[in-house]
N, C-alpha and C positions, 0 to 999 in steps of 0.2 A: 504494500500500500504506500509506503514511503516513497518508493521509486516512482510509482505512478503519479503521486501527488507532485513530486519534484518535476516530472515531465510536463504535467499540466501547468505548473507555474511557469515553466519555460515557454509553454504555448501562450500563456497570458502575456509574458514579456514580448513575445513576437507579435501578438495582437496589438500591443501598444505601439509597435513600430509600423503597423499596418502591413505586415508581411506574414501574417499568421499562418494561413493555409499552406503556402509553400514550405514554411519551416516545419510544420507538423507532418506534411506529406513525405518529407525526406526521411522521417524516422519510422514510418509505418509500412506494413505490408499492404494494408488496404485502408482507404479513407473514403467515407461516404459524405458527400456534401448535399444537404437537403435544403430546398428553398421553394416556396410556392410561386416565385416570380421567374418567368422566362428570361427577363432582362438581367436579373441578378445571376442566374445560372450561366447566361452567356458570358458575363464578365468573369465569373469563376472559371469557366472552361478556357477562356483566353489566358487568364493568369496562370493556370495549371496545365497548359497544353503540353509541357515537357514531361509531365508525370503520367506514367501508365498505370499507377495503382489507385487512381481516384475514380470513383463512380458518382454520377450526378443524378439526383432524383428530384423531380418536380412534385412536391407534396407539402402539405401543411403539417403542423405539429400534431394535429388531430388525426392524421392518417399516415403515420410514419411507416415506411415500407420495410419493416424489419420484424422478425419473429420476437416474441417475448423472451426475455432472458438470453439474448443473443449477442449483445454488444459488449466489447471489452472496456470501453470508456465512451463518454460523450461530452461535448461542450456546446454551450449556447451563450454567445457573447453579444449583448446589446440587441436581443431579439424578443425575448418572451415578455418584456414590458409593453410590447406593441400588439399583443394578442388579447382578446376580450377576457379570457379566463386563464390567468397566469398559473394559478394553483393547479388547475386541471392539466395544463400543458406540462408542468413539472411531473405530475403523476404519470402522464403518458411516457415521458422520457424514462422515468424510473422503471416502468414495466418492461422496457426494452433492454435494460442493462442486466448483465449477469450479477448475481450476488457477489459483493466484494469489489465491484467495478466503480471507478471514480467518476464524478461528474463535476465539471467546472462551469459555473454560471456567473454571468454579469447582468445585474438588473439595476435600472436607474434608482438611485437612492432618494429618500424623501427629505434630504437635508437634515436628518436627525442628529448629525454631528456638527451642525453649523449654527451660528447665532441667529437670533430672530430677524435682524435686519437683512441677513443673507436670504432667508426664506421669503421676505417681502420682495426682494429683488426678483426672485424666481417667479413669484406670483404675477408680477408685472410682465415679465417675459412670457409667461404662459398665456396671458391675454393676447399678446402679439402672435404666439404660435397658433392659437385657435383661429386667428384671422388668416395668417399666411397659409396654413395647411389646407384651407378651403379654396385657395386660388387654383386656376389651371396650372398644370405642371410647369410650363415655361415661366410663368410669373412667380410660382413658388421657388423655382430654381434661382431666378434672378434675385429675388428677395433674400434668399439664403446666402448668396454670394456677396450681396451688399452688407449683410450682417457680419459675415466672416471678415470682410475688409474693414468695416467701420467699428465693430465691437470686439470680435474675437482677437484679431491681430494686434490692435493697440493695447488691450488689457494683457494679452499673453506676453507681448514683448516688454511691456513695462514690468511685468512680474519677473521676467528673465533678468532685467537690469537690477531690480531690487534684490533678487536672489544673489546675484553676483556681488552686490554691495553688502550682503548679509542683513538686509533690512526688509525682507519679504514677510508681510503679515500672514499668519496661517490661513485666514479665511478669504484671501484675495480672490475675487471672481475670475474664473477661467485660468487660474495659475497652473492648472494641469497642462495647459497647452504651451507653456513657456519654452519648452524645448522641442515642440512639435513643428512639423512643416506647415506651410500655408495650405498645402493640399489637404492635410488632415483636418485643419480648421474648416475648410470649405465643405468637405464631405460630412463632417460632424454637424455643421450648421444646417445642412440640408436634412440630415436625419432628425435633428432636434426640432426644427421649425417646419419641416415639410410633411410631418406625419400627424394624421388626425388623432389617432389613438395613442395616448401615452399614459402609462401608469407608473407610479413611484412607490417604493416600499422602504420601510424602516428595516434596519438590521434584524430586529426582533421578529418582524413579520416574515422576512425571508427565511430565517431559521425555522420558524413554525411551519411554513409551507414545505420546506425540505424534509423536516422530520416527520411530518404527517404524510408525506409521500413515500416514506420508507427509506430515507437516508439517515446516516449517522455520522459522527465525527465531523461535524460541520465546522469549517475553519474559514475565517474571513481575512482578506488582505487588509492591512492597515494603511495602505497607500492608495492614492487615487488611480483609476476611477473607482468610485464607490457605487454599489457594493459588489465585490467579487468574492465568491465563495467556492471552496472545494469541499466535496463531501463524498461519502462512500455509501453505496447501496447495501442495505442489510441483506 
């Protein structure tokens, strides 16, 4: 279990560099990439064209194309907070894993480790998300790129400067992106503001969902992005 957990933590590090699937594919005999979107699968096929050990499946989490108790591990990073019933989705994943298999999950946090003023900022941004996410895709995309340029980049680069000076406040907005590329900021801005359905969870709620789904030994990363957890199926 320790080795599997270490490997999944390396996968999370790779995810943070936006090169996750290639990094994971290099270490596995077989990797299944599941997505309900043809467009997303097309991008994945392009990025993983040099790997012969990857299989692509067009399916939602409610119709995973695997037998129960068949998977050696699973990961879902930044996806399950966009489905209507996150708890049910976690239960579905658990059913497909072998007993003792690890699961790595990243779900949007509810700012439960942030001060009140930080949560107020998020509420204001969420009003904007609700407006932007209902626009036609071209306008949605354009708005997200404007936000990446005018909000993400200035705050992130200011955080980088403050960090180098040793004066970065812990709750600085978007400090996570201080060492990330502008490409990452653009894609994350689109994901954040271009998606109609967004759910957020406290650390306690995530632990409860995982344990009620049949997972044990739930461990959370103390570094952003929050919340990332590794657990083991009973």
